[in-house]
PyMOL Python script that loads the backbone (N, CA, C, O; Angstrom):
from pymol import cmd

cmd.read_pdbstr("""\
ATOM      1  N   MET A   1     -26.360 -29.149 -17.302  1.00  0.00           N
ATOM      2  CA  MET A   1     -26.182 -27.880 -17.979  1.00  0.00           C
ATOM      3  C   MET A   1     -26.599 -26.717 -17.082  1.00  0.00           C
ATOM      4  O   MET A   1     -25.953 -25.669 -17.068  1.00  0.00           O
ATOM      5  N   SER A   2     -27.685 -26.913 -16.337  1.00  0.00           N
ATOM      6  CA  SER A   2     -28.151 -25.829 -15.465  1.00  0.00           C
ATOM      7  C   SER A   2     -27.168 -25.586 -14.318  1.00  0.00           C
ATOM      8  O   SER A   2     -27.060 -24.462 -13.828  1.00  0.00           O
ATOM      9  N   ARG A   3     -26.454 -26.621 -13.888  1.00  0.00           N
ATOM     10  CA  ARG A   3     -25.452 -26.433 -12.833  1.00  0.00           C
ATOM     11  C   ARG A   3     -24.313 -25.561 -13.323  1.00  0.00           C
ATOM     12  O   ARG A   3     -23.800 -24.735 -12.569  1.00  0.00           O
ATOM     13  N   VAL A   4     -23.910 -25.730 -14.569  1.00  0.00           N
ATOM     14  CA  VAL A   4     -22.830 -24.923 -15.134  1.00  0.00           C
ATOM     15  C   VAL A   4     -23.277 -23.469 -15.258  1.00  0.00           C
ATOM     16  O   VAL A   4     -22.521 -22.551 -14.942  1.00  0.00           O
ATOM     17  N   VAL A   5     -24.517 -23.267 -15.722  1.00  0.00           N
ATOM     18  CA  VAL A   5     -25.043 -21.910 -15.858  1.00  0.00           C
ATOM     19  C   VAL A   5     -25.123 -21.239 -14.492  1.00  0.00           C
ATOM     20  O   VAL A   5     -24.732 -20.081 -14.348  1.00  0.00           O
ATOM     21  N   MET A   6     -25.623 -21.953 -13.495  1.00  0.00           N
ATOM     22  CA  MET A   6     -25.717 -21.382 -12.147  1.00  0.00           C
ATOM     23  C   MET A   6     -24.335 -21.116 -11.560  1.00  0.00           C
ATOM     24  O   MET A   6     -24.157 -20.142 -10.829  1.00  0.00           O
ATOM     25  N   LEU A   7     -23.358 -21.959 -11.864  1.00  0.00           N
ATOM     26  CA  LEU A   7     -21.995 -21.734 -11.401  1.00  0.00           C
ATOM     27  C   LEU A   7     -21.419 -20.469 -12.013  1.00  0.00           C
ATOM     28  O   LEU A   7     -20.784 -19.676 -11.318  1.00  0.00           O
ATOM     29  N   VAL A   8     -21.635 -20.275 -13.307  1.00  0.00           N
ATOM     30  CA  VAL A   8     -21.135 -19.075 -13.984  1.00  0.00           C
ATOM     31  C   VAL A   8     -21.824 -17.826 -13.441  1.00  0.00           C
ATOM     32  O   VAL A   8     -21.171 -16.815 -13.183  1.00  0.00           O
ATOM     33  N   ILE A   9     -23.148 -17.899 -13.267  1.00  0.00           N
ATOM     34  CA  ILE A   9     -23.875 -16.746 -12.721  1.00  0.00           C
ATOM     35  C   ILE A   9     -23.416 -16.435 -11.291  1.00  0.00           C
ATOM     36  O   ILE A   9     -23.246 -15.268 -10.936  1.00  0.00           O
ATOM     37  N   GLY A  10     -23.219 -17.450 -10.491  1.00  0.00           N
ATOM     38  CA  GLY A  10     -22.746 -17.247  -9.123  1.00  0.00           C
ATOM     39  C   GLY A  10     -21.355 -16.659  -9.076  1.00  0.00           C
ATOM     40  O   GLY A  10     -21.067 -15.804  -8.239  1.00  0.00           O
ATOM     41  N   THR A  11     -20.488 -17.109  -9.966  1.00  0.00           N
ATOM     42  CA  THR A  11     -19.128 -16.574 -10.027  1.00  0.00           C
ATOM     43  C   THR A  11     -19.147 -15.108 -10.446  1.00  0.00           C
ATOM     44  O   THR A  11     -18.437 -14.284  -9.869  1.00  0.00           O
ATOM     45  N   LEU A  12     -19.955 -14.786 -11.446  1.00  0.00           N
ATOM     46  CA  LEU A  12     -20.059 -13.391 -11.886  1.00  0.00           C
ATOM     47  C   LEU A  12     -20.652 -12.509 -10.796  1.00  0.00           C
ATOM     48  O   LEU A  12     -20.185 -11.390 -10.589  1.00  0.00           O
ATOM     49  N   LEU A  13     -21.665 -12.991 -10.101  1.00  0.00           N
ATOM     50  CA  LEU A  13     -22.263 -12.225  -9.012  1.00  0.00           C
ATOM     51  C   LEU A  13     -21.275 -12.037  -7.861  1.00  0.00           C
ATOM     52  O   LEU A  13     -21.210 -10.962  -7.265  1.00  0.00           O
ATOM     53  N   GLY A  14     -20.513 -13.076  -7.554  1.00  0.00           N
ATOM     54  CA  GLY A  14     -19.491 -12.954  -6.512  1.00  0.00           C
ATOM     55  C   GLY A  14     -18.419 -11.943  -6.879  1.00  0.00           C
ATOM     56  O   GLY A  14     -17.988 -11.163  -6.030  1.00  0.00           O
ATOM     57  N   ALA A  15     -17.982 -11.944  -8.134  1.00  0.00           N
ATOM     58  CA  ALA A  15     -16.990 -10.960  -8.578  1.00  0.00           C
ATOM     59  C   ALA A  15     -17.571  -9.555  -8.542  1.00  0.00           C
ATOM     60  O   ALA A  15     -16.876  -8.608  -8.175  1.00  0.00           O
ATOM     61  N   PHE A  16     -18.844  -9.408  -8.920  1.00  0.00           N
ATOM     62  CA  PHE A  16     -19.509  -8.104  -8.876  1.00  0.00           C
ATOM     63  C   PHE A  16     -19.541  -7.564  -7.450  1.00  0.00           C
ATOM     64  O   PHE A  16     -19.206  -6.404  -7.211  1.00  0.00           O
ATOM     65  N   VAL A  17     -19.945  -8.408  -6.511  1.00  0.00           N
ATOM     66  CA  VAL A  17     -20.010  -7.980  -5.107  1.00  0.00           C
ATOM     67  C   VAL A  17     -18.624  -7.641  -4.584  1.00  0.00           C
ATOM     68  O   VAL A  17     -18.456  -6.660  -3.861  1.00  0.00           O
ATOM     69  N   LEU A  18     -17.633  -8.445  -4.944  1.00  0.00           N
ATOM     70  CA  LEU A  18     -16.276  -8.210  -4.472  1.00  0.00           C
ATOM     71  C   LEU A  18     -15.745  -6.870  -4.954  1.00  0.00           C
ATOM     72  O   LEU A  18     -15.224  -6.088  -4.159  1.00  0.00           O
ATOM     73  N   PHE A  19     -15.872  -6.599  -6.245  1.00  0.00           N
ATOM     74  CA  PHE A  19     -15.255  -5.400  -6.796  1.00  0.00           C
ATOM     75  C   PHE A  19     -16.085  -4.143  -6.574  1.00  0.00           C
ATOM     76  O   PHE A  19     -15.534  -3.043  -6.617  1.00  0.00           O
ATOM     77  N   ASN A  20     -17.383  -4.264  -6.340  1.00  0.00           N
ATOM     78  CA  ASN A  20     -18.210  -3.076  -6.177  1.00  0.00           C
ATOM     79  C   ASN A  20     -18.517  -2.736  -4.725  1.00  0.00           C
ATOM     80  O   ASN A  20     -18.874  -1.595  -4.432  1.00  0.00           O
ATOM     81  N   PHE A  21     -18.390  -3.684  -3.815  1.00  0.00           N
ATOM     82  CA  PHE A  21     -18.743  -3.420  -2.428  1.00  0.00           C
ATOM     83  C   PHE A  21     -17.589  -3.672  -1.459  1.00  0.00           C
ATOM     84  O   PHE A  21     -17.293  -2.820  -0.620  1.00  0.00           O
ATOM     85  N   VAL A  22     -16.939  -4.820  -1.562  1.00  0.00           N
ATOM     86  CA  VAL A  22     -15.950  -5.211  -0.553  1.00  0.00           C
ATOM     87  C   VAL A  22     -14.659  -4.418  -0.702  1.00  0.00           C
ATOM     88  O   VAL A  22     -14.167  -3.876   0.287  1.00  0.00           O
ATOM     89  N   LEU A  23     -14.098  -4.331  -1.896  1.00  0.00           N
ATOM     90  CA  LEU A  23     -12.824  -3.626  -2.078  1.00  0.00           C
ATOM     91  C   LEU A  23     -12.937  -2.128  -1.801  1.00  0.00           C
ATOM     92  O   LEU A  23     -12.048  -1.585  -1.146  1.00  0.00           O
ATOM     93  N   PRO A  24     -13.977  -1.428  -2.259  1.00  0.00           N
ATOM     94  CA  PRO A  24     -14.091  -0.014  -1.875  1.00  0.00           C
ATOM     95  C   PRO A  24     -14.257   0.175  -0.364  1.00  0.00           C
ATOM     96  O   PRO A  24     -13.745   1.140   0.204  1.00  0.00           O
ATOM     97  N   MET A  25     -14.971  -0.747   0.280  1.00  0.00           N
ATOM     98  CA  MET A  25     -15.148  -0.647   1.723  1.00  0.00           C
ATOM     99  C   MET A  25     -13.803  -0.815   2.430  1.00  0.00           C
ATOM    100  O   MET A  25     -13.522  -0.107   3.396  1.00  0.00           O
ATOM    101  N   LEU A  26     -12.980  -1.737   1.963  1.00  0.00           N
ATOM    102  CA  LEU A  26     -11.655  -1.915   2.559  1.00  0.00           C
ATOM    103  C   LEU A  26     -10.785  -0.688   2.338  1.00  0.00           C
ATOM    104  O   LEU A  26     -10.007  -0.310   3.214  1.00  0.00           O
ATOM    105  N   GLY A  27     -10.913  -0.064   1.169  1.00  0.00           N
ATOM    106  CA  GLY A  27     -10.167   1.169   0.905  1.00  0.00           C
ATOM    107  C   GLY A  27     -10.564   2.278   1.860  1.00  0.00           C
ATOM    108  O   GLY A  27      -9.707   2.998   2.371  1.00  0.00           O
ATOM    109  N   VAL A  28     -11.864   2.420   2.105  1.00  0.00           N
ATOM    110  CA  VAL A  28     -12.333   3.446   3.040  1.00  0.00           C
ATOM    111  C   VAL A  28     -11.856   3.143   4.450  1.00  0.00           C
ATOM    112  O   VAL A  28     -11.442   4.052   5.170  1.00  0.00           O
ATOM    113  N   LEU A  29     -11.909   1.879   4.857  1.00  0.00           N
ATOM    114  CA  LEU A  29     -11.434   1.513   6.193  1.00  0.00           C
ATOM    115  C   LEU A  29      -9.939   1.786   6.346  1.00  0.00           C
ATOM    116  O   LEU A  29      -9.490   2.214   7.410  1.00  0.00           O
ATOM    117  N   LEU A  30      -9.169   1.541   5.286  1.00  0.00           N
ATOM    118  CA  LEU A  30      -7.737   1.824   5.347  1.00  0.00           C
ATOM    119  C   LEU A  30      -7.480   3.323   5.472  1.00  0.00           C
ATOM    120  O   LEU A  30      -6.597   3.736   6.224  1.00  0.00           O
ATOM    121  N   LYS A  31      -8.242   4.143   4.744  1.00  0.00           N
ATOM    122  CA  LYS A  31      -8.081   5.595   4.853  1.00  0.00           C
ATOM    123  C   LYS A  31      -8.425   6.077   6.253  1.00  0.00           C
ATOM    124  O   LYS A  31      -7.718   6.916   6.810  1.00  0.00           O
ATOM    125  N   VAL A  32      -9.506   5.554   6.828  1.00  0.00           N
ATOM    126  CA  VAL A  32      -9.896   5.944   8.185  1.00  0.00           C
ATOM    127  C   VAL A  32      -8.819   5.542   9.180  1.00  0.00           C
ATOM    128  O   VAL A  32      -8.494   6.310  10.085  1.00  0.00           O
ATOM    129  N   ALA A  33      -8.264   4.347   9.024  1.00  0.00           N
ATOM    130  CA  ALA A  33      -7.210   3.886   9.935  1.00  0.00           C
ATOM    131  C   ALA A  33      -5.970   4.764   9.817  1.00  0.00           C
ATOM    132  O   ALA A  33      -5.330   5.066  10.824  1.00  0.00           O
ATOM    133  N   LEU A  34      -5.624   5.176   8.600  1.00  0.00           N
ATOM    134  CA  LEU A  34      -4.458   6.049   8.429  1.00  0.00           C
ATOM    135  C   LEU A  34      -4.694   7.420   9.045  1.00  0.00           C
ATOM    136  O   LEU A  34      -3.783   7.994   9.642  1.00  0.00           O
ATOM    137  N   ILE A  35      -5.908   7.953   8.910  1.00  0.00           N
ATOM    138  CA  ILE A  35      -6.213   9.253   9.506  1.00  0.00           C
ATOM    139  C   ILE A  35      -6.162   9.179  11.027  1.00  0.00           C
ATOM    140  O   ILE A  35      -5.605  10.065  11.675  1.00  0.00           O
ATOM    141  N   ILE A  36      -6.741   8.123  11.599  1.00  0.00           N
ATOM    142  CA  ILE A  36      -6.709   7.961  13.055  1.00  0.00           C
ATOM    143  C   ILE A  36      -5.268   7.780  13.537  1.00  0.00           C
ATOM    144  O   ILE A  36      -4.891   8.318  14.579  1.00  0.00           O
ATOM    145  N   GLY A  37      -4.467   7.031  12.789  1.00  0.00           N
ATOM    146  CA  GLY A  37      -3.065   6.846  13.162  1.00  0.00           C
ATOM    147  C   GLY A  37      -2.278   8.142  13.104  1.00  0.00           C
ATOM    148  O   GLY A  37      -1.439   8.394  13.969  1.00  0.00           O
ATOM    149  N   ALA A  38      -2.539   8.971  12.093  1.00  0.00           N
ATOM    150  CA  ALA A  38      -1.837  10.258  11.983  1.00  0.00           C
ATOM    151  C   ALA A  38      -2.227  11.178  13.132  1.00  0.00           C
ATOM    152  O   ALA A  38      -1.367  11.851  13.702  1.00  0.00           O
ATOM    153  N   ILE A  39      -3.502  11.217  13.477  1.00  0.00           N
ATOM    154  CA  ILE A  39      -3.947  12.043  14.607  1.00  0.00           C
ATOM    155  C   ILE A  39      -3.322  11.542  15.909  1.00  0.00           C
ATOM    156  O   ILE A  39      -2.894  12.341  16.742  1.00  0.00           O
ATOM    157  N   GLY A  40      -3.271  10.231  16.083  1.00  0.00           N
ATOM    158  CA  GLY A  40      -2.651   9.665  17.278  1.00  0.00           C
ATOM    159  C   GLY A  40      -1.166   9.985  17.364  1.00  0.00           C
ATOM    160  O   GLY A  40      -0.648  10.257  18.448  1.00  0.00           O
ATOM    161  N   LEU A  41      -0.484   9.953  16.233  1.00  0.00           N
ATOM    162  CA  LEU A  41       0.941  10.285  16.228  1.00  0.00           C
ATOM    163  C   LEU A  41       1.171  11.743  16.594  1.00  0.00           C
ATOM    164  O   LEU A  41       2.083  12.058  17.360  1.00  0.00           O
ATOM    165  N   VAL A  42       0.346  12.637  16.049  1.00  0.00           N
ATOM    166  CA  VAL A  42       0.481  14.060  16.373  1.00  0.00           C
ATOM    167  C   VAL A  42       0.221  14.292  17.859  1.00  0.00           C
ATOM    168  O   VAL A  42       0.953  15.042  18.504  1.00  0.00           O
ATOM    169  N   LEU A  43      -0.816  13.655  18.409  1.00  0.00           N
ATOM    170  CA  LEU A  43      -1.103  13.812  19.836  1.00  0.00           C
ATOM    171  C   LEU A  43       0.021  13.244  20.701  1.00  0.00           C
ATOM    172  O   LEU A  43       0.375  13.825  21.727  1.00  0.00           O
ATOM    173  N   PHE A  44       0.577  12.108  20.284  1.00  0.00           N
ATOM    174  CA  PHE A  44       1.685  11.511  21.026  1.00  0.00           C
ATOM    175  C   PHE A  44       2.901  12.445  21.063  1.00  0.00           C
ATOM    176  O   PHE A  44       3.516  12.631  22.113  1.00  0.00           O
ATOM    177  N   ILE A  45       3.235  13.021  19.923  1.00  0.00           N
ATOM    178  CA  ILE A  45       4.375  13.944  19.859  1.00  0.00           C
ATOM    179  C   ILE A  45       4.094  15.188  20.692  1.00  0.00           C
ATOM    180  O   ILE A  45       4.976  15.667  21.404  1.00  0.00           O
ATOM    181  N   ALA A  46       2.870  15.716  20.608  1.00  0.00           N
ATOM    182  CA  ALA A  46       2.531  16.916  21.378  1.00  0.00           C
ATOM    183  C   ALA A  46       2.619  16.654  22.876  1.00  0.00           C
ATOM    184  O   ALA A  46       3.153  17.481  23.615  1.00  0.00           O
ATOM    185  N   VAL A  47       2.105  15.521  23.331  1.00  0.00           N
ATOM    186  CA  VAL A  47       2.157  15.203  24.757  1.00  0.00           C
ATOM    187  C   VAL A  47       3.602  15.021  25.209  1.00  0.00           C
ATOM    188  O   VAL A  47       3.960  15.451  26.306  1.00  0.00           O
ATOM    189  N   ASN A  48       4.434  14.395  24.388  1.00  0.00           N
ATOM    190  CA  ASN A  48       5.840  14.222  24.763  1.00  0.00           C
ATOM    191  C   ASN A  48       6.573  15.558  24.834  1.00  0.00           C
ATOM    192  O   ASN A  48       7.355  15.787  25.757  1.00  0.00           O
ATOM    193  N   VAL A  49       6.330  16.431  23.875  1.00  0.00           N
ATOM    194  CA  VAL A  49       6.997  17.740  23.879  1.00  0.00           C
ATOM    195  C   VAL A  49       6.549  18.558  25.080  1.00  0.00           C
ATOM    196  O   VAL A  49       7.376  19.169  25.756  1.00  0.00           O
ATOM    197  N   ILE A  50       5.253  18.576  25.350  1.00  0.00           N
ATOM    198  CA  ILE A  50       4.740  19.343  26.494  1.00  0.00           C
ATOM    199  C   ILE A  50       5.237  18.728  27.804  1.00  0.00           C
ATOM    200  O   ILE A  50       5.579  19.453  28.738  1.00  0.00           O
ATOM    201  N   GLY A  51       5.277  17.417  27.876  1.00  0.00           N
ATOM    202  CA  GLY A  51       5.746  16.753  29.082  1.00  0.00           C
ATOM    203  C   GLY A  51       7.215  17.012  29.358  1.00  0.00           C
ATOM    204  O   GLY A  51       7.601  17.204  30.511  1.00  0.00           O
ATOM    205  N   LYS A  52       8.035  17.021  28.328  1.00  0.00           N
ATOM    206  CA  LYS A  52       9.474  17.275  28.520  1.00  0.00           C
ATOM    207  C   LYS A  52       9.747  18.733  28.849  1.00  0.00           C
ATOM    208  O   LYS A  52      10.666  19.031  29.612  1.00  0.00           O
ATOM    209  N   SER A  53       8.961  19.646  28.286  1.00  0.00           N
ATOM    210  CA  SER A  53       9.204  21.056  28.551  1.00  0.00           C
ATOM    211  C   SER A  53       8.727  21.425  29.963  1.00  0.00           C
ATOM    212  O   SER A  53       9.327  22.293  30.597  1.00  0.00           O
ATOM    213  N   SER A  54       7.679  20.797  30.462  1.00  0.00           N
ATOM    214  CA  SER A  54       7.188  21.121  31.789  1.00  0.00           C
ATOM    215  C   SER A  54       8.013  20.431  32.878  1.00  0.00           C
ATOM    216  O   SER A  54       8.098  20.941  33.996  1.00  0.00           O
ATOM    217  N   SER A  55       8.619  19.284  32.572  1.00  0.00           N
ATOM    218  CA  SER A  55       9.415  18.588  33.587  1.00  0.00           C
ATOM    219  C   SER A  55      10.805  19.189  33.724  1.00  0.00           C
ATOM    220  O   SER A  55      11.471  18.957  34.733  1.00  0.00           O
ATOM    221  N   SER A  56      11.258  19.948  32.747  1.00  0.00           N
ATOM    222  CA  SER A  56      12.589  20.548  32.824  1.00  0.00           C
ATOM    223  C   SER A  56      12.577  21.845  33.628  1.00  0.00           C
ATOM    224  O   SER A  56      13.644  22.383  33.924  1.00  0.00           O
ATOM    225  N   ARG A  57      11.408  22.360  33.988  1.00  0.00           N
ATOM    226  CA  ARG A  57      11.336  23.602  34.763  1.00  0.00           C
ATOM    227  C   ARG A  57      11.627  23.393  36.209  1.00  0.00           C
ATOM    228  O   ARG A  57      11.605  24.346  36.987  1.00  0.00           O
TER     229      ARG A  57
END
""", "prot")
cmd.dss("prot")
cmd.show_as("cartoon", "prot")
cmd.util.cbc("prot")
cmd.orient("prot")
C-alpha cells in the first residue's frame, strides 16, 4: 500500500515540476532563440545590402 501511495505522490510531484518549472523554462528559451534569430537575420540582411552597395561603386 505504501508503494502505491509513494508512486502517486511521486507522479504528482513530477507533474508539478514539469508544468511549473520545465515548460515555462522551455518557453523562455524559445523566445530568446527567436529574438537572437531575428537579430541575426536583420544583421545578415544589413551586411548583404551594405556589401552589394559598396561593391557596385
